[in-house]
N, C-alpha and C positions, 0 to 999 in steps of 0.2 A: 161828720159833725163836729171836725177840730179844723173846719176848710179856713176861717178867718183869727185859726190865734197864730202872732205875728212873731209868737218867743215866750219860751219856756223862761220862766225870773225864777232858779235856784236857790235857797242857799243852805247850805251846808256850818253850822258849827262845830268847825275844828278847836274850837276851844272846852271841844264836850268829851274830846278823847277817855276821862278817865269816870265818863256815867256810864250808869246803865238804863234800859225804858226804865221807866213807872210798871209798864203790864207785864215785864216780860225780864227778868232781872236778869239772864245771860244773856240779855243780846246788849252789846255797847252800843257808844248809841253814834259813833265817825261806823259802827259796823252797817248799821240800821241805815245811814244817811246815805253810803253807797247801795246799798242795796234798793231800796231806793229810787235814786239813778239812774241805777241799772234798769230798771223796769219803766223807768220814762224813757228813757237812750233807745230800748232792744223795742218799744213801741211801735208796729206799724202806721197808724194813725197819724202821730206825731213826729214821723220818720220826714221830713221836710222844715223842720221847724226849730230853726236856732238858737241854745240855749244859751241864758246866762248864768255862770257861776258863780256864785257869791262865796267863796269860804273867810265864814262873820263868824267877828268877835277874836281877831286877832289879837286886841288889848289883851284879852281875858290869857288868850295862851298865851303869851308870853308874858304873864303874873305870873303863874303858874306854874311857867319850865323855870324863873327868877325865883321861886319860891323852893323848889327842888323838889316837885313831884316829875318821876320819871315817865316820860312816855311807852317806853318798851317792857314795864310792867304792866299794863294795861291796850297793850298793844306789838302782841310780841314779837311779828313782823315785823318792829320795825328795826330789831337788833340794837347792834354797840353802835347806830348814829350818835353822833351828837346832843345832846341834851339840851339843844339851843333853836333859838326861835327861824330861823335861816333853814336852820336842814330839815326841821321839825316841818315847817311850809310847805317847803319844797315836795316833802316826801308827801305828806296830806295830796297837794296838787295832782303830785302825779299818780294816785291811785285812779281821784276821778279821772281823770285825765286817761289811763289807760280802759278804764271803764268804757269809758264814753267809746272810745278807737277798739276795741275788742266787740261794743252790743249797741253802736249806732243802729240804727236803719236805714240808715240813707249818708252815702258819702257825699253830699251836697251837705248836709248840714254843718253848721259851723258850732266850734264851744269860743265865748268866748271866757276870762276867768276873767274875778277881778279877787283879791284879799282886805277886804273893808270886816272897817270898825262902824257901826247905825250908827253911834252918836257922834260919829268928826261927819258935822250936816254938811261942812265944804266937797266931801270926800264924795259921803253922800248925792250931793247934790251933779258932782261930776259923772256917778254911775247912772247915775237916771238921763243925765246926759247925752251914753256914751248908749241904754236902751232905748233912747228916741232915733241916735241916730242909722244905730241896728235894726230899725224896722223901718224908716227912712230907705235904710237900703237893701233892703231884701221887696217894698215894696217896686221898687223899679229897678231891678231884676226881673221881677213878680211882670214889668208889660216891657220885658226888655227896652231898657229904657238904659242900661248898662251894662 
């Protein structure tokens, strides 16, 4: 019953590295996002559906890092890497990309990634345009026109 699904848009608030779930105080919100992302990637019914991964709230992440909030305190696997925006964002991106690679149901599935802050309307409009293009490309491939 997922035959007409064109794309999956997955938003992960990477600024939430220092937060836990309300319903389970032992589960880090980033870890929860990774688990949910893994279950979507591994779902055979969605195996041919491309994924747009929006690593969201990059602006809030930057503010937290500048305020001195240490990622390694909440995400021990981050280790001794620099507590700066670029290395932190790259680390979280690599975690999601690894989950996609390890658990994807089909090698045909593409993963499109973007760092976002939804309050930036111009960037959000560009992302929506990318989504439209991805869906169009998928339809052209499915109809053997590409």
